[in-house]
C-alpha positions, 0 to 999 in steps of 0.5 A: 527475560525482558517483557516487550510492550506492543508497538504502535505503527510508525508509518502507513503505506497504501497498497494498490492492486493491479490485475495483469491484462495478460493472465489475470494475476493481482499485482500489489504496488505501493502508491504508484504516483507516476505512470510506468510499466510493471512486470507481472509477478506471475507471467512476467509480461509487462503492462502499463499502469495508471498512477494514483493521485499523490494528494489522495494518498497524502490525505489518507495518510494525514487522516489516519495519523500516518497509521497511529489512528488505526490502532485498536484502542480496545486492545489496551 
């Protein structure tokens, strides 16, 4: 039996939570950088969202080494 070593993150995505104005359900979106309408996962109503700044998302990814710098070094 082969022993598989732990794998480090190979990427990073930022999720943003948008509350449905109709039912209050929290809807998770991955870095929505353009204005659009989304359908609530709970009530199925559509509502418009405000986009996030793409430069801010890129900055966080850069500062986190695209996820690698978030690794818990005490784990090793």
